[in-house]
MDAnalysis code that builds the backbone (N, CA, C; Angstrom):
import MDAnalysis as mda
import numpy as np

u = mda.Universe.empty(537, n_residues=179, atom_resindex=np.repeat(np.arange(179), 3), trajectory=True)
u.add_TopologyAttr("name", ["N", "CA", "C"] * 179)
u.add_TopologyAttr("resid", np.arange(1, 180))
u.add_TopologyAttr("resname", ["MET", "TRP", "GLN", "ARG", "MET", "LEU", "ASP", "THR", "ASN", "LEU", "THR", "GLY", "PRO", "PHE", "LEU", "MET", "ILE", "LYS", "HIS", "ALA", "VAL", "PRO", "TYR", "MET", "ILE", "SER", "ALA", "GLY", "GLY", "GLY", "SER", "ILE", "ILE", "ASN", "VAL", "ALA", "SER", "ILE", "ALA", "GLY", "LEU", "LEU", "GLY", "LEU", "PRO", "ASN", "MET", "VAL", "ALA", "TYR", "CYS", "THR", "THR", "LYS", "ALA", "GLY", "MET", "LEU", "GLY", "LEU", "SER", "ARG", "GLN", "VAL", "ALA", "PHE", "ASP", "TYR", "GLY", "ILE", "HIS", "LYS", "ILE", "ARG", "CYS", "ASN", "THR", "VAL", "LEU", "PRO", "GLY", "ALA", "PHE", "ARG", "SER", "GLU", "MET", "PHE", "GLN", "ALA", "GLY", "MET", "THR", "ASP", "PHE", "ALA", "LYS", "THR", "LEU", "GLY", "LEU", "GLU", "LEU", "GLU", "ASP", "VAL", "LEU", "LYS", "VAL", "TRP", "SER", "GLY", "PRO", "ALA", "PRO", "LEU", "ARG", "ARG", "ILE", "ALA", "LYS", "CYS", "GLN", "GLU", "ILE", "ALA", "GLY", "LEU", "PHE", "VAL", "TYR", "LEU", "ALA", "SER", "ASP", "GLU", "ALA", "THR", "TYR", "THR", "THR", "ALA", "ALA", "GLU", "PHE", "VAL", "CYS", "ASP", "ALA", "GLY", "LEU", "HIS", "THR", "VAL", "ASP", "ALA", "ALA", "ALA", "ILE", "ALA", "VAL", "ASP", "ASN", "LEU", "VAL", "LYS", "LYS", "VAL", "MET", "ALA", "GLU", "ARG", "ALA", "ALA", "ALA", "ALA", "GLU", "LYS", "LYS"])
u.atoms.positions = np.array([
    [123.241, 76.212, 151.794],
    [123.059, 74.822, 152.203],
    [124.307, 74.332, 152.955],
    [125.483, 74.626, 152.419],
    [126.731, 74.195, 153.056],
    [126.793, 74.712, 154.490],
    [126.581, 76.010, 154.669],
    [126.702, 76.606, 155.995],
    [125.642, 76.074, 156.947],
    [124.420, 75.894, 156.446],
    [123.350, 75.367, 157.293],
    [123.681, 73.959, 157.778],
    [124.182, 73.120, 156.884],
    [124.563, 71.755, 157.274],
    [125.720, 71.781, 158.267],
    [126.704, 72.619, 158.018],
    [127.844, 72.729, 158.925],
    [127.379, 73.183, 160.306],
    [126.524, 74.197, 160.340],
    [126.008, 74.705, 161.620],
    [125.202, 73.645, 162.367],
    [124.351, 72.944, 161.655],
    [123.463, 71.964, 162.280],
    [124.186, 70.684, 162.675],
    [124.937, 70.123, 161.749],
    [125.489, 68.792, 161.952],
    [126.849, 68.746, 162.623],
    [127.551, 69.870, 162.679],
    [128.886, 69.829, 163.266],
    [129.091, 70.912, 164.322],
    [128.752, 72.152, 163.996],
    [128.950, 73.227, 164.971],
    [128.015, 73.064, 166.165],
    [126.764, 72.697, 165.932],
    [125.817, 72.488, 167.036],
    [126.300, 71.436, 168.023],
    [126.649, 70.243, 167.552],
    [127.182, 69.245, 168.482],
    [128.475, 69.690, 169.166],
    [129.354, 70.376, 168.438],
    [130.586, 70.882, 169.047],
    [130.268, 71.820, 170.216],
    [129.343, 72.747, 170.008],
    [128.995, 73.698, 171.067],
    [128.332, 73.002, 172.253],
    [127.491, 72.010, 171.972],
    [126.862, 71.254, 173.059],
    [127.937, 70.578, 173.902],
    [128.894, 69.939, 173.235],
    [129.978, 69.267, 173.949],
    [130.804, 70.280, 174.735],
    [131.152, 71.367, 174.100],
    [131.966, 72.406, 174.742],
    [131.347, 72.867, 176.062],
    [130.037, 73.040, 176.059],
    [129.366, 73.546, 177.263],
    [129.010, 72.438, 178.254],
    [128.888, 71.211, 177.795],
    [128.550, 70.101, 178.694],
    [129.769, 69.546, 179.420],
    [130.922, 69.564, 178.776],
    [132.117, 68.934, 179.342],
    [132.476, 69.454, 180.733],
    [132.467, 70.757, 181.004],
    [132.796, 71.188, 182.370],
    [131.876, 70.589, 183.435],
    [130.600, 70.458, 183.118],
    [129.654, 69.859, 184.065],
    [129.925, 68.360, 184.213],
    [130.274, 67.729, 183.108],
    [130.574, 66.299, 183.155],
    [131.844, 66.041, 183.972],
    [132.839, 66.900, 183.808],
    [134.064, 66.756, 184.590],
    [133.751, 66.886, 186.073],
    [132.958, 67.889, 186.432],
    [132.636, 68.089, 187.857],
    [131.761, 66.965, 188.405],
    [131.032, 66.278, 187.531],
    [130.197, 65.150, 187.958],
    [130.972, 63.835, 187.980],
    [132.216, 63.859, 187.534],
    [133.028, 62.647, 187.562],
    [133.016, 61.836, 186.287],
    [132.525, 62.416, 185.190],
    [132.554, 61.735, 183.895],
    [131.178, 61.579, 183.294],
    [131.109, 60.757, 182.274],
    [129.834, 60.527, 181.612],
    [130.020, 60.059, 180.184],
    [128.938, 60.038, 179.459],
    [128.929, 59.504, 178.106],
    [128.350, 60.520, 177.139],
    [129.083, 60.789, 176.074],
    [128.601, 61.617, 174.972],
    [128.393, 60.674, 173.796],
    [127.221, 60.748, 173.207],
    [126.912, 59.918, 172.041],
    [126.559, 60.846, 170.892],
    [127.407, 60.849, 169.894],
    [127.145, 61.663, 168.711],
    [126.501, 60.818, 167.631],
    [125.767, 61.475, 166.762],
    [125.100, 60.790, 165.661],
    [125.704, 61.280, 164.351],
    [126.279, 60.360, 163.623],
    [126.767, 60.663, 162.285],
    [125.794, 59.997, 161.309],
    [126.298, 59.283, 160.365],
    [125.474, 58.594, 159.377],
    [126.399, 57.729, 158.540],
    [125.855, 56.688, 157.952],
    [126.684, 55.928, 157.026],
    [127.070, 56.807, 155.834],
    [126.334, 57.893, 155.645],
    [126.691, 58.836, 154.573],
    [128.055, 59.472, 154.835],
    [128.500, 59.479, 156.086],
    [129.826, 59.971, 156.403],
    [130.921, 58.984, 156.029],
    [130.533, 57.750, 155.755],
    [131.477, 56.721, 155.316],
    [131.418, 56.497, 153.811],
    [130.204, 56.519, 153.265],
    [130.005, 56.116, 151.878],
    [129.740, 57.257, 150.917],
    [129.063, 58.281, 151.383],
    [128.636, 59.350, 150.492],
    [127.312, 59.019, 149.823],
    [126.632, 60.054, 149.405],
    [125.358, 59.931, 148.695],
    [125.386, 60.897, 147.511],
    [124.700, 60.568, 146.430],
    [124.707, 61.466, 145.273],
    [124.169, 62.853, 145.623],
    [124.889, 63.858, 145.215],
    [124.456, 65.258, 145.341],
    [124.216, 65.710, 146.775],
    [124.938, 65.152, 147.738],
    [124.751, 65.520, 149.142],
    [126.094, 65.827, 149.802],
    [126.905, 66.640, 149.149],
    [128.264, 66.899, 149.614],
    [128.290, 67.507, 151.013],
    [127.427, 68.455, 151.313],
    [127.445, 69.108, 152.628],
    [127.051, 68.126, 153.725],
    [125.997, 67.370, 153.510],
    [125.545, 66.403, 154.501],
    [126.623, 65.359, 154.767],
    [127.143, 64.766, 153.712],
    [128.144, 63.706, 153.865],
    [129.419, 64.225, 154.519],
    [129.833, 65.414, 154.158],
    [131.050, 65.992, 154.732],
    [130.884, 66.255, 156.218],
    [129.752, 66.798, 156.625],
    [129.557, 67.078, 158.051],
    [129.427, 65.802, 158.864],
    [128.825, 64.784, 158.300],
    [128.711, 63.513, 159.020],
    [130.076, 62.841, 159.147],
    [130.921, 62.968, 158.147],
    [132.292, 62.459, 158.257],
    [133.061, 63.268, 159.302],
    [132.835, 64.565, 159.348],
    [133.482, 65.412, 160.345],
    [133.102, 65.038, 161.766],
    [131.887, 64.541, 161.946],
    [131.441, 64.120, 163.272],
    [132.306, 62.991, 163.810],
    [132.796, 62.133, 162.931],
    [133.657, 61.031, 163.366],
    [134.949, 61.575, 163.965],
    [135.537, 62.561, 163.311],
    [136.753, 63.176, 163.836],
    [136.512, 63.917, 165.128],
    [135.409, 64.639, 165.215],
    [135.065, 65.354, 166.442],
    [134.926, 64.368, 167.602],
    [134.230, 63.282, 167.378],
    [134.011, 62.299, 168.443],
    [135.313, 61.671, 168.912],
    [136.170, 61.318, 167.977],
    [137.463, 60.731, 168.358],
    [138.288, 61.714, 169.178],
    [138.280, 62.975, 168.762],
    [139.073, 63.978, 169.469],
    [138.541, 64.222, 170.876],
    [137.223, 64.277, 171.020],
    [136.622, 64.461, 172.342],
    [136.972, 63.271, 173.234],
    [136.885, 62.067, 172.697],
    [137.250, 60.876, 173.478],
    [138.707, 60.962, 173.923],
    [139.578, 61.375, 173.032],
    [141.002, 61.486, 173.340],
    [141.262, 62.569, 174.397],
    [140.682, 63.727, 174.203],
    [140.957, 64.862, 175.096],
    [140.348, 64.710, 176.486],
    [139.199, 64.062, 176.586],
    [138.481, 64.055, 177.866],
    [138.368, 62.681, 178.514],
    [138.969, 61.675, 177.910],
    [138.969, 60.347, 178.525],
    [139.608, 60.355, 179.908],
    [140.611, 61.175, 180.086],
    [141.281, 61.298, 181.381],
    [140.312, 61.724, 182.483],
    [139.213, 62.361, 182.081],
    [138.179, 62.812, 183.023],
    [136.995, 61.839, 183.092],
    [137.205, 60.631, 182.568],
    [136.170, 59.592, 182.541],
    [134.963, 59.992, 181.689],
    [135.238, 60.789, 180.670],
    [134.194, 61.142, 179.707],
    [134.431, 60.292, 178.465],
    [133.429, 59.527, 178.126],
    [133.483, 58.688, 176.930],
    [132.742, 59.388, 175.807],
    [133.200, 59.203, 174.587],
    [132.515, 59.775, 173.429],
    [132.514, 58.740, 172.311],
    [131.333, 58.368, 171.889],
    [131.153, 57.379, 170.832],
    [130.229, 57.945, 169.763],
    [130.235, 57.308, 168.616],
    [129.414, 57.770, 167.503],
    [128.565, 56.635, 166.970],
    [127.300, 56.928, 166.755],
    [126.384, 55.995, 166.106],
    [126.217, 56.460, 164.663],
    [126.358, 55.529, 163.743],
    [126.225, 55.817, 162.320],
    [125.029, 55.042, 161.779],
    [123.836, 55.602, 161.913],
    [122.672, 54.871, 161.412],
    [122.550, 54.965, 159.901],
    [121.923, 53.959, 159.371],
    [121.476, 54.019, 157.990],
    [120.057, 54.574, 158.028],
    [119.281, 54.206, 157.054],
    [117.903, 54.695, 156.980],
    [117.063, 54.094, 158.103],
    [116.318, 54.944, 158.764],
    [115.333, 54.475, 159.730],
    [114.148, 55.416, 159.675],
    [113.008, 54.906, 160.079],
    [111.750, 55.621, 159.881],
    [111.543, 56.743, 160.897],
    [112.440, 57.710, 160.858],
    [112.256, 58.920, 161.663],
    [111.300, 59.837, 160.916],
    [110.794, 60.847, 161.606],
    [109.915, 61.814, 160.945],
    [110.647, 62.522, 159.814],
    [111.917, 62.880, 160.039],
    [112.681, 63.587, 159.024],
    [112.878, 62.706, 157.777],
    [113.250, 61.452, 157.989],
    [113.458, 60.551, 156.862],
    [112.153, 60.323, 156.104],
    [111.075, 60.055, 156.828],
    [109.780, 59.810, 156.193],
    [109.342, 61.012, 155.359],
    [109.505, 62.230, 155.928],
    [109.095, 63.434, 155.197],
    [109.928, 63.620, 153.932],
    [111.239, 63.455, 154.072],
    [112.108, 63.614, 152.911],
    [111.826, 62.592, 151.831],
    [111.644, 61.358, 152.221],
    [111.390, 60.302, 151.250],
    [109.993, 60.422, 150.631],
    [109.032, 60.919, 151.403],
    [107.695, 61.140, 150.858],
    [107.746, 62.211, 149.777],
    [108.454, 63.312, 150.063],
    [108.612, 64.368, 149.055],
    [109.340, 63.847, 147.823],
    [110.376, 63.061, 148.055],
    [111.158, 62.483, 146.967],
    [110.276, 61.593, 146.098],
    [109.483, 60.736, 146.738],
    [108.591, 59.834, 146.004],
    [107.580, 60.633, 145.183],
    [107.008, 61.674, 145.777],
    [106.038, 62.507, 145.056],
    [106.679, 63.181, 143.850],
    [107.898, 63.659, 144.017],
    [108.608, 64.298, 142.905],
    [108.744, 63.349, 141.727],
    [108.974, 62.085, 142.017],
    [109.126, 61.082, 140.969],
    [107.795, 60.488, 140.516],
    [106.711, 60.828, 141.228],
    [105.406, 60.262, 140.894],
    [105.281, 58.810, 141.296],
    [105.980, 58.440, 142.375],
    [105.966, 57.063, 142.847],
    [105.385, 56.978, 144.244],
    [105.055, 55.767, 144.644],
    [104.581, 55.524, 145.997],
    [105.779, 55.437, 146.943],
    [105.603, 55.921, 148.174],
    [106.674, 55.909, 149.160],
    [107.227, 54.507, 149.363],
    [106.369, 53.526, 149.533],
    [106.838, 52.165, 149.806],
    [107.664, 51.600, 148.656],
    [107.367, 51.996, 147.424],
    [108.159, 51.544, 146.284],
    [109.567, 52.130, 146.338],
    [109.671, 53.394, 146.723],
    [110.983, 54.028, 146.848],
    [111.760, 53.387, 147.993],
    [111.100, 53.135, 149.119],
    [111.773, 52.509, 150.256],
    [112.257, 51.102, 149.926],
    [111.501, 50.399, 149.114],
    [111.914, 49.053, 148.705],
    [113.196, 49.132, 147.874],
    [113.265, 50.093, 146.967],
    [114.477, 50.270, 146.164],
    [115.637, 50.693, 147.059],
    [115.368, 51.621, 147.983],
    [116.405, 52.139, 148.877],
    [117.025, 51.025, 149.723],
    [116.178, 50.183, 150.278],
    [116.670, 49.161, 151.206],
    [117.034, 47.852, 150.522],
    [116.701, 47.689, 149.267],
    [116.936, 46.441, 148.555],
    [118.356, 45.907, 148.599],
    [119.369, 46.757, 148.442],
    [120.746, 46.244, 148.450],
    [121.259, 45.823, 149.829],
    [120.629, 46.276, 150.896],
    [121.103, 45.954, 152.247],
    [120.829, 44.483, 152.564],
    [121.753, 43.829, 153.264],
    [121.529, 42.428, 153.615],
    [120.195, 42.160, 154.322],
    [119.753, 43.062, 155.198],
    [118.467, 42.849, 155.876],
    [117.274, 43.330, 155.045],
    [117.518, 44.065, 153.982],
    [116.513, 44.496, 153.000],
    [115.291, 45.183, 153.596],
    [115.549, 46.089, 154.536],
    [114.439, 46.858, 155.100],
    [114.964, 48.115, 155.769],
    [114.047, 49.007, 156.056],
    [114.347, 50.246, 156.771],
    [114.068, 49.981, 158.248],
    [114.922, 50.475, 159.122],
    [114.773, 50.227, 160.561],
    [113.637, 51.049, 161.162],
    [113.103, 50.538, 162.243],
    [112.202, 51.307, 163.104],
    [113.090, 52.024, 164.120],
    [112.663, 53.158, 164.607],
    [113.461, 53.944, 165.556],
    [113.878, 53.112, 166.768],
    [112.979, 52.301, 167.294],
    [113.289, 51.536, 168.493],
    [114.376, 50.488, 168.259],
    [114.603, 50.121, 166.998],
    [115.667, 49.159, 166.718],
    [117.056, 49.779, 166.878],
    [117.132, 51.063, 166.774],
    [118.403, 51.763, 166.933],
    [118.545, 52.300, 168.354],
    [117.444, 52.552, 169.022],
    [117.460, 53.150, 170.361],
    [118.250, 52.323, 171.372],
    [118.207, 51.020, 171.279],
    [118.920, 50.161, 172.225],
    [120.417, 50.412, 172.230],
    [120.955, 50.755, 171.088],
    [122.382, 51.058, 171.003],
    [122.725, 52.299, 171.827],
    [121.861, 53.298, 171.778],
    [122.070, 54.503, 172.572],
    [121.959, 54.208, 174.066],
    [121.010, 53.376, 174.425],
    [120.840, 52.990, 175.830],
    [122.104, 52.304, 176.328],
    [122.626, 51.386, 175.532],
    [123.853, 50.690, 175.914],
    [125.012, 51.677, 176.082],
    [125.230, 52.538, 175.113],
    [126.367, 53.460, 175.156],
    [126.274, 54.443, 176.321],
    [125.081, 54.762, 176.743],
    [124.898, 55.674, 177.876],
    [125.022, 54.963, 179.217],
    [124.979, 53.645, 179.200],
    [124.930, 52.874, 180.444],
    [126.305, 52.597, 181.033],
    [126.309, 52.105, 182.269],
    [127.537, 51.681, 182.926],
    [128.101, 50.398, 182.312],
    [127.327, 49.728, 181.486],
    [127.814, 48.529, 180.795],
    [128.840, 48.893, 179.723],
    [128.909, 50.161, 179.349],
    [129.801, 50.597, 178.269],
    [130.937, 51.485, 178.782],
    [131.310, 51.336, 180.050],
    [132.316, 52.237, 180.624],
    [133.713, 52.057, 180.046],
    [133.943, 50.999, 179.287],
    [135.256, 50.800, 178.663],
    [135.193, 51.073, 177.152],
    [134.093, 51.634, 176.709],
    [133.886, 51.879, 175.284],
    [133.937, 53.367, 175.011],
    [134.953, 53.782, 174.253],
    [135.066, 55.181, 173.859],
    [135.787, 55.272, 172.528],
    [135.560, 56.358, 171.815],
    [136.140, 56.606, 170.489],
    [135.730, 55.526, 169.492],
    [134.604, 54.900, 169.733],
    [134.128, 53.826, 168.861],
    [133.036, 54.337, 167.936],
    [132.923, 53.664, 166.817],
    [131.906, 54.007, 165.817],
    [131.023, 52.788, 165.611],
    [129.737, 52.977, 165.804],
    [128.778, 51.879, 165.714],
    [127.873, 52.077, 164.504],
    [128.093, 51.249, 163.504],
    [127.276, 51.301, 162.299],
    [126.024, 50.470, 162.538],
    [124.891, 51.059, 162.253],
    [123.596, 50.412, 162.479],
    [122.739, 50.674, 161.238],
    [122.942, 49.837, 160.206],
    [122.368, 50.181, 158.900],
    [121.858, 48.986, 158.091],
    [121.505, 47.923, 158.748],
    [121.026, 46.712, 158.065],
    [122.095, 46.110, 157.159],
    [123.358, 46.464, 157.415],
    [124.457, 45.935, 156.618],
    [124.714, 46.700, 155.333],
    [124.051, 47.809, 155.146],
    [124.167, 48.563, 153.895],
    [125.589, 49.035, 153.622],
    [126.351, 49.305, 154.678],
    [127.724, 49.779, 154.471],
    [128.615, 48.725, 153.829],
    [128.131, 47.499, 153.765],
    [128.938, 46.453, 153.142],
    [128.810, 46.462, 151.626],
    [127.854, 47.209, 151.129],
    [127.672, 47.348, 149.687],
    [127.568, 48.822, 149.352],
    [127.880, 49.180, 148.158],
    [127.778, 50.573, 147.742],
    [126.639, 50.729, 146.749],
    [125.591, 49.979, 146.995],
    [124.541, 49.921, 145.997],
    [123.323, 50.793, 146.286],
    [123.096, 51.191, 147.512],
    [121.873, 51.954, 147.811],
    [121.850, 53.284, 147.073],
    [122.928, 54.028, 147.176],
    [122.977, 55.310, 146.480],
    [122.889, 55.105, 144.975],
    [123.529, 54.071, 144.496],
    [123.489, 53.772, 143.067],
    [122.077, 53.388, 142.649],
    [121.404, 52.578, 143.455],
    [120.044, 52.153, 143.130],
    [119.091, 53.335, 143.066],
    [119.185, 54.246, 144.021],
    [118.319, 55.425, 144.018],
    [118.651, 56.312, 142.816],
    [119.925, 56.496, 142.554],
    [120.338, 57.302, 141.407],
    [119.822, 56.676, 140.110],
    [119.903, 55.353, 139.991],
    [119.384, 54.664, 138.809],
    [117.875, 54.813, 138.692],
    [117.188, 54.781, 139.813],
    [115.741, 54.967, 139.808],
    [115.381, 56.345, 139.272],
    [116.078, 57.362, 139.748],
    [115.824, 58.727, 139.269],
    [116.058, 58.798, 137.758],
    [117.154, 58.242, 137.300],
    [117.458, 58.257, 135.867],
    [116.379, 57.533, 135.061],
    [115.910, 56.411, 135.582],
    [114.867, 55.644, 134.887],
    [113.583, 56.451, 134.780],
    [113.151, 57.040, 135.894],
    [111.915, 57.824, 135.895],
    [112.050, 59.018, 134.964],
    [113.198, 59.688, 135.002],
    [113.401, 60.857, 134.148],
    [113.409, 60.450, 132.666],
    [114.015, 59.318, 132.342],
    [114.039, 58.834, 130.961],
    [112.628, 58.494, 130.487],
    [111.858, 57.853, 131.369],
    [110.475, 57.527, 131.015],
    [109.654, 58.785, 130.782],
    [109.859, 59.794, 131.609],
    [109.139, 61.065, 131.427],
    [109.553, 61.737, 130.131],
    [110.843, 61.706, 129.817],
    [111.313, 62.314, 128.577],
    [110.730, 61.601, 127.374],
    [110.695, 60.268, 127.419],
    [110.121, 59.484, 126.322],
    [108.629, 59.771, 126.147],
    [107.930, 59.885, 127.274],
    [106.501, 60.184, 127.212],
    [106.263, 61.589, 126.646],
    [107.117, 62.529, 126.994],
    [106.984, 63.900, 126.506],
    [107.247, 63.956, 125.004],
    [108.191, 63.150, 124.540],
    [108.498, 63.123, 123.102],
    [107.351, 62.570, 122.292],
    [106.604, 61.616, 122.861],
    [105.479, 61.004, 122.173],
    [104.328, 61.991, 121.986],
    [104.267, 62.980, 122.852],
    [103.180, 63.960, 122.790],
    [103.447, 64.885, 121.703],
])
């Protein structure tokens, strides 16, 4: 798991940048937008490889911005929270089934601590990428853009999900004892 996460979340983007930069230099610059996660800032229970690689993406992005800014190459990082991507939906659906709960109930618990109290739609985050890729952002580099309904302001989402798991497991244990 560690190696797979490292290969996917850090080595893959590094190699893409490594091979794209010469073309970007010859084209006179450009914009690289990396995707990390608020998990790279806060951490999540039992997700050491994921959280570590997402934190590593922040360092990679800063270094690329520093090294290639002279060539008019900008590098920024978007740190999304939960949004309804296919990957997130599939993972959360499996998670909900494991607990014997409905997906929407799990999502309500997940997003409850966030100030906006909801999961984003993909198009709500897409505008940030459009901006960072545009000429409107030519003075923006080495920046980190958190897009998470304000969840990074509290450390409760991971705790809430962890508490939910503990509650469901305790209820199952109690029910098993009654049998």
